[in-house]
C-alpha positions in Angstrom: -26.8 -2.3 -3.6 -26.0 -5.7 -3.7 -23.3 -7.9 -5.1 -26.1 -9.6 -7.2 -26.4 -6.4 -9.3 -22.4 -7.1 -10.6 -23.3 -8.2 -14.6 -20.1 -9.0 -15.8 -17.3 -12.2 -14.3 -14.1 -10.8 -13.4 -11.2 -11.8 -15.3 -13.6 -12.0 -18.6 -11.5 -11.0 -21.9 -13.9 -8.4 -22.7 -14.2 -6.5 -19.3 -11.3 -3.8 -18.7 -12.0 -4.5 -15.3 -9.9 -6.7 -12.7 -11.1 -6.9 -9.0 -8.7 -8.2 -5.8 -12.1 -8.4 -2.9 -10.4 -8.3 0.4 -11.9 -11.5 1.5 -10.0 -13.3 -1.3 -6.8 -11.9 -0.2 -4.0 -13.9 0.1 -1.7 -13.0 2.4 2.3 -14.2 2.9 3.3 -14.6 6.8 7.0 -14.7 6.2 7.8 -11.7 3.6 10.6 -10.5 5.5 13.6 -10.8 7.6 12.0 -10.0 11.0 9.1 -12.2 10.4 10.2 -14.6 13.2 10.7 -11.6 15.7 8.3 -11.5 18.5 6.2 -8.9 18.0 6.4 -9.2 14.3 5.6 -12.5 13.5 1.8 -12.5 13.5 1.9 -9.6 10.5 0.1 -10.6 7.0 1.5 -8.9 4.1 -0.1 -8.8 0.4 1.4 -8.0 -2.7 -2.1 -6.9 -4.8 -0.6 -5.5 -7.7 3.1 -5.8 -8.7 5.9 -7.5 -6.3 6.3 -4.7 -3.7 9.5 -5.5 -1.5 8.7 -9.0 -0.6 11.6 -11.1 0.4 10.0 -14.4 -0.5 9.9 -15.3 -4.0 6.9 -17.6 -3.3 4.6 -14.6 -2.5 1.5 -14.8 -4.2 1.1 -11.5 -6.1 -3.0 -11.1 -6.8 -2.0 -8.8 -10.2 1.4 -8.9 -11.9 0.6 -6.3 -14.7 2.9 -3.4 -14.5 1.2 -0.3 -13.6 4.3 1.9 -13.0 3.5 1.7 -9.2 2.8 -1.4 -6.9 -0.3 -1.9 -4.8 0.4 -3.7 -1.3 -1.3 -4.4 1.9 -0.4 -5.0 6.0 -2.9 -6.7 8.4 -1.9 -6.6 11.5 -3.1 -7.8 15.2 -2.7 -5.1 18.1 1.1 -5.1 19.5 2.2 -6.5 16.0 5.1 -4.1 14.5 7.4 -3.7 11.1 10.9 -3.4 12.3 12.4 0.0 11.0 13.6 0.2 7.1 14.4 2.3 4.4 12.7 2.6 1.0 14.5 3.5 -2.4 11.0 4.5 -3.9 7.9 6.4 -2.4 5.7 5.0 0.1 2.1 5.8 1.2 -0.2 4.6 3.7 -3.8 4.8 4.1 -5.2 3.8 7.4 -8.1 1.4 6.3 -8.9 0.1 9.9 -7.5 0.0 13.5 -4.7 2.6 15.0 -1.4 2.6 13.8 2.1 4.4 15.3 4.5 5.4 12.6 7.7 5.7 14.0 10.8 7.2 12.5 15.0 6.9 12.9 17.0 3.7 13.3 15.5 2.6 16.4 12.0 4.4 15.9 12.7 7.2 18.4 13.2 10.3 16.2 9.3 10.8 16.0 6.3 9.1 16.1 2.7 9.8 14.7 -0.4 7.8 15.7 -2.6 7.8 12.7 -6.7 6.1 12.3 -9.0 5.5 9.6 -9.1 7.8 6.6 -5.6 8.9 7.7 -2.8 9.1 5.5 0.8 9.2 5.2 3.5 9.4 2.4 7.0 8.5 4.3 10.1 10.2 2.2 12.6 7.8 0.2 15.8 7.1 2.2 14.7 7.3 5.5 14.2 4.6 8.7 10.4 3.8 9.6 8.4 1.2 11.1 4.7 0.9 12.1 2.7 -0.8 14.6 -0.8 -1.6 15.3 -1.6 0.2 18.5 -5.3 -0.1 18.5 -7.2 -3.1 20.4 -8.0 -4.4 17.2 -7.1 -6.1 13.7 -6.2 -3.6 11.8 -5.4 -2.7 7.8 -2.9 -0.7 5.8 -3.3 0.2 2.1 -0.1 0.9 0.5 1.5 2.0 -2.8 5.0 2.0 -3.6 6.6 4.0 -6.5 7.7 2.2 -9.6 7.1 -1.5 -11.2 10.1 -2.6 -9.5 10.6 -0.4 -5.9 13.5 -2.6 -5.1 14.4 -4.1 -1.9 14.6 -2.2 1.6 17.6 -1.2 3.8 17.2 -2.8 7.2 18.1 -0.9 10.2 21.3 -2.9 11.8 19.7 -4.5 14.9 16.9 -6.4 12.4 19.9 -8.7 11.1 20.7 -9.3 14.5 17.2 -9.8 15.3 16.9 -12.7 12.3 20.0 -14.4 13.1 18.6 -15.3 16.1 15.9 -16.8 14.9 17.5 -18.7 11.8 17.0 -16.4 8.7 19.5 -15.2 6.4 18.7 -12.8 3.9 20.5 -13.0 0.7 22.5 -10.2 -1.7 19.6 -10.8 -3.9 16.9 -9.5 -1.8 15.4 -13.4 -0.9 15.3 -15.5 2.6 17.0 -18.4 3.4 15.6 -20.2 6.5 18.1 -22.5 8.3 15.0 -23.7 10.7 13.7 -25.2 7.6 17.3 -26.8 6.6 17.9 -24.3 4.0 21.4 -23.4 2.8 22.9 -20.1 1.4 23.3 -21.1 -2.2 26.4 -21.9 -3.7 27.9 -18.5 -5.4 25.7 -16.4 -3.7 26.1 -14.6 -0.2 24.4 -12.7 2.5 23.3 -9.4 2.3 25.9 -7.1 4.0 24.9 -5.8 7.7 23.9 -1.9 7.2 26.6 0.1 8.0 27.0 2.9 10.3 27.9 4.9 7.3 24.7 3.9 5.8 22.9 4.6 8.7 24.4 8.4 8.7 23.3 9.2 5.0 20.2 8.3 5.7 17.2 11.2 6.2 16.1 12.1 9.5 12.5 13.8 10.6 11.4 15.4 13.8 7.8 15.5 14.9 6.6 18.6 12.9 8.3 17.4 9.7 6.6 14.1 10.3 3.2 15.5 10.8 3.8 17.6 7.4 3.8 14.4 5.3 0.6 13.3 6.7 -3.0 14.1 5.7 -5.5 13.3 8.9 -9.1 12.2 7.6 -10.9 15.9 8.3 -7.9 17.9 7.5 -8.8 20.8 4.9 -6.8 19.9 2.0 -6.9 21.1 -1.6 -9.9 19.6 -3.8 -13.5 20.2 -4.6 -17.4 19.6 -3.6 -19.9 19.4 -6.4 -23.4 17.3 -7.2 -22.7 14.9 -3.6 -19.2 14.3 -4.5 -15.9 15.9 -2.7 -12.6 15.0 -4.2 -9.2 15.8 -1.9 -5.9 15.8 -3.3 -3.4 13.8 -1.0 -0.8 13.1 -3.8 -0.8 15.4 -6.3 0.9 18.8 -7.8 -1.7 20.6 -6.2 -2.5 18.7 -3.3 -0.6 18.8 0.2 1.5 15.6 -0.5 2.9 17.3 -3.6 6.7 15.9 -4.1 7.0 13.1 -7.1 5.8 9.8 -6.4 5.5 8.1 -9.6 1.9 8.3 -8.7 -1.1 10.4 -7.6 -3.8 9.7 -5.3 -6.9 11.5 -4.4 -9.9 10.5 -1.5 -13.4 10.8 -3.1 -16.5 10.8 -0.9 -19.7 10.2 -2.8 -23.2 10.7 -1.1 -26.3 8.6 -1.2 -27.0 8.5 -4.9 -24.4 10.4 -6.6 -22.2 9.0 -9.5 -18.3 10.7 -11.0 -17.7 10.2 -14.4 -13.6 9.6 -14.4 -11.5 10.3 -17.8 -10.4 7.5 -19.9 -6.6 8.0 -19.8 -3.4 6.0 -21.0 -2.4 5.7 -17.5 -2.7 2.8 -15.1 -5.7 3.5 -12.4 -6.9 1.4 -9.5 -9.7 2.4 -7.2 -9.3 1.3 -3.6 -13.0 1.5 -1.4 -12.7 2.6 2.3 -16.6 2.7 3.1 -19.8 1.5 1.6 -20.1 0.1 -1.9 -19.7 1.4 -5.5 -20.6 0.4 -8.8 -17.6 0.8 -10.9 -18.6 0.8 -14.8 -16.8 0.7 -17.6 -19.0 1.0 -20.9 -21.8 -1.8 -20.3 -19.4 -3.9 -18.0 -20.0 -3.3 -14.2 -18.6 -4.5 -10.9 -19.7 -3.7 -7.3 -16.9 -3.3 -5.2 -17.3 -3.7 -1.2 -15.4 -2.3 1.7 -11.6 -3.3 1.0 -11.7 -4.2 -2.5 -9.2 -3.1 -5.1 -10.0 -2.9 -8.9 -8.0 -1.6 -11.7 -9.0 -0.2 -14.7 -7.4 -1.0 -18.2 -5.9 2.0 -19.6 -8.2 3.7 -22.4 -11.1 2.1 -21.1 -14.6 4.6 -20.1 -14.9 4.4 -16.3 -17.3 6.2 -13.6 -18.2 5.6 -10.1 -21.9 5.2 -8.7 -23.7 4.7 -5.2 -27.3 3.5 -5.5 -28.6 5.5 -2.6 -28.0 2.6 0.1 -25.2 5.1 1.8 -22.4 6.9 1.2 -19.3 5.9 0.1 -15.1 6.8 0.2 -12.8 5.5 -2.6 -9.3 6.1 -3.1 -8.1 6.6 -6.6 -4.5 5.9 -7.2 -3.5 7.1 -10.9 0.1 6.6 -12.7 1.8 9.6 -13.9 3.0 7.7 -17.1 1.5 4.8 -19.2 2.2 1.8 -17.8 5.3 -0.6 -19.3 4.2 -3.1 -21.8 4.6 -6.6 -20.0 
């Protein structure tokens, strides 16, 4: 299935499918307070659907329309680290490429696990986490955050020390000031208070066994079904392994050569991410051909179906909101 089979123009008024191509992703290199810290200064952050938790108001948002959840991405070279932080909403990662270490705790020493392509992790809220590309090649993580506004992150105390050393100041409203560029704290605004010992003590902590239980490995036996060349694995779902509330549900779908899958027309937002191969995403007479790493969103209420043309098998993630999205 080649790109020439595309029969609609993405963005047309009558096309219910919006596509963000992996090759056309626009990264932000200074999205967070640790952007200049050695070991963290080469990461690319992407806000694909929604603003995410970026601290840079100038970061490009590819699709701003509310979905009830946010879709993002992180691309990092070997040895590049995201510093320890906590979230107020659910954070789900699916490893698209590379080998990644996810490390829990204030300094990342509570528990760690290494995940490879096809592995997934859903890190509970109110818990310090960080992650590093520990492989030999550039890696990419596909990320889902709960809510239209996932808020701001709570950084581990040491991150503030590193940021100050490299001229960055985080404000109370969650935006960054870069003193090396001559920026100053605006009148009437104050820096974000450094995370206190009491805030650290109030967060959750997980050991190695608990960390493994919030992961789904690519070959792990999880709830789902297989029929007519289509294998469905429930990752984030009331009947899946990661079954606590997330504000979204996620299933992994493997399509054999020449197979197809009709999806229900729903009022909730739905997003398709291609992990492997190429798929045709059809809605009525419209069809978009999606390649590895592409992300597509289907307008609520529109018909939808996935298909391969027999050239190769494919694997996709399907993210579905649990409530109809808010009106823009």
